[in-house]
SEVEX-899301 format. One record per atom (N, C-alpha, C): residue in one letter; x, y, z. Coordinates in steps of 0.05 Angstrom, whole numbers, plus 5000, padded with zeros to 4 digits. Layout:
BEGIN
AXYZ ...
This chain:
BEGIN
M089661862654 M092261922664 M094161942640 V095762152639 V097762192618 V100362082627 V101162142652 V103662052663 V103462032693 R105161862704 R105261822733 R108161872742 V108362042762 V110962112774 V110862032803 G112161802810 G111961702837 G109061642843 E107961762863 E105161722871 E103261912858 V104262102842 V102662312830 V101862232802 S099262242797 S098162192770 S097462462758 I098362502733 I097862752719 I095862692697 D093562822698 D091462762678 D091562952654 G090062882634 G089963032609 G089063312612 S087163362630 S086163642633 S088363812645 T089963702663 T092163862675 T094263922654 V094963722638 V096863762617 V095863972597 N093363952589 N092164152570 N092264432581 R091564462607 R091564732619 R094364842619 W096364682627 W099164772627 W100164822599 A099164662580 A099964712552 A099064982542 K096665062550 K095665332542 K097465542555 A098065512580 A099865702594 A102565712581 T103565472574 T106165452561 T106165592534 A104065552519 A103765672492 A103965982495 L102666092515 L102866382520 L105666462526 S107066302542 S109866362550 S111666352525 I111266152508 I112866132484 I112366372466 E109866442462 E109166672445 E110366932457 G110366952483 G111367192496 G114367202499 G115766992489 G118666982490 G119866882516 A118266762533 A119266672559 A121066432555 F120566272534 F122266042528 F124166122505 V126766132511 V128666202491 V128765982469 E128765742478 E128865512460 E126165382461 S124665392440 S121865292441 S121565042424 N123564862424 N123364612410 N121164452423 G119464332407 G117264172418 G114764342421 S112564192424 S109964322426 S109564422454 P107564602458 P106864692485 P106064452503 R104764262491 R104064022507 R106563872517 Q108563852500 Q111063722508 Q112363872530 H112464142528 H113664312549 H112064272575 A109464262573 A107764232597 A108363972611 V108463752595 V108963492607 V111763492620 Q113763602606 Q116463622618 Q116463772644 F115164002644 F115064162669 F113764002691 L111463882686 L109963742707 L111563502717 I112863362700 I114563132709 I116863242727 M118163452717 M120363562732 M119463672760 A117263812760 A116263922785 A115563712805 H114163512797 H113363292815 H115763122823 W117663092805 W120062942812 W121663092833 L122063352829 L123563512849 L122263502877 I119663532877 I118163522903 I118563252916 G118263042900 G118562762911 G121462712920 E123362802904 E126162762911 E126862912938 A125963152941 A126363302966 A125163142989 R122663042985 R121262893006 R122862633012 D123862502992 D125362252996 D127962303012 R128962543010 R131362623025 R130662733052 G128162713060 G127362793086 G126663093089 R126363223067 R125863513068 R123263573054 T121263643068 T118663723056 T118364023058 I116864123039 I116264413039 I113664453054 S113664613074 S111264643091 S109164813075 R106764763082 R104464913071 R104765213077 D105765273102 D106165543110 D108165683092 T110365543084 T112365663067 T111165733040 V109665543029 V108365593003 V106465823004 E104865833025 E102866043028 E104266313032 R106566323045 R108066573049 R109066663022 R110066483005 R110966552979 R108666662961 V106366532964 V103966622949 V103266912957 R103266962984 R102667232994 R104667432983 E107267352980 E109267532969 E108567602940 R107667402925 R106967452897 R104467632896 V102467572913 V100067742913 V100768022920 D102468062940 D103168332949 D104668492928 A105868352908 A107268492887 A105368622867 F102768562868 F100768682851 F099568922865 P099469152851 P098369392864 P095569362874 N093869212860 N091069172869 N090668902884 G092868782892 G092768542909 G091668292896 K090168152913 K089167882905 K087467882879 P085568072876 P083968062852 P085668082826 E087568262827 E089368292804 E091068042799 Y092067932821 Y093667682820 Y092067462807 E089567422816 E087867212806 E087167262777 R086767512769 R086267572740 R088667502723 E090967562734 E093467492719 E093767192716 L093167042737 L093266752735 L091366652714 S088866752716 S086766672698 S087466732669 A088566972664 A089367052637 A091566862626 G093066752644 G095266562636 G094466272637 Y091766232639 Y090665952640 Y091665802665 Q092265942686 Q093165802710 Q091265832733 T091465652752 T089865662776 T091665722799 S090565772822 S092165822846 S093765572853 E092665332848 E094065082853 E096465062834 D096165152809 D098465152791 D100765332801 A100065562811 A102065752822 A103365622846 E101865492863 E102965362886 E104865132878 L104164982857 L105964772847 L108564892838 E108465112823 E110865242814 E112665322837 I111465432858 I112965522881 I114165282895 E112565072900 E113564832914 E115864712898 A115564692871 A117664582855 A120264742856 E119965012856 E122265192858 E123665142885 L122165132906 L123365082933 L124664802934 A123364602923 A124464332923 A126964322906 G127064472884 G129464482868 G131864582883 G131364782900 G133564892917 G134464682937 I132664532947 I133364322966 I135064102952 V134064012929 V135463802915 V138263892907 R138564142897 R141164252890 R143064262914 S141964302938 S143664312961 S144864042968 F143863832956 F144863562962 F146863462941 R147763642924 R149663552903 R152163432916 P153563262903 P155863122915 P157963302928 G158463532916 G160463712928 G159763802956 N157263782964 N156463872990 N156563653011 A157263413002 A157163183020 A159563173039 G161663303032 G164163283047 G165763043038 R168163023048 R169962813040 R169662573058 A169762343047 A169562093062 A172262043076 T172161943100 T174661883114 T175661613104 R178161553109 R179361293101 R177761063112 S176961073137 S175460853149 S172760823137 E171461043129 E168861033116 E169060893088 I171260953075 I171760833049 I172160533052 I173760453071 I174260173076 I171760033084 D170160153102 D167560033110 D165660003087 Y165660193069 Y163860183046 Y164559943028 Y167159903023 Y167959683005 Y167859413018 R167759403044 R167359143058 R164559053054 
């Protein structure tokens, strides 16, 4: 195990696979700021992804399997030759279908977590403030 995020353990082989994919992204210019090694970027992404998913879950919002599968289908449909081309693209980028699903779930969880920012909570009433400090 390289790192643990909540109940999720991230092992070395996962980090290495993501580091290869990250290295390709850095070489391709996907990362504007590429401070740190591909392995560091991979660990940062995996921690962030699992934290976002866990935080959304802790706030009572889980991402359904159906939602993730629908997003995967949308990605597959974007390829002219469908699933075979999609899978080749994943493979060429050192990713698995599970990796793509993690990216999707983290993206959706990020949207959920952002929706809980303090500005969306509304204003506390005077009685709520008094009750809080009691």
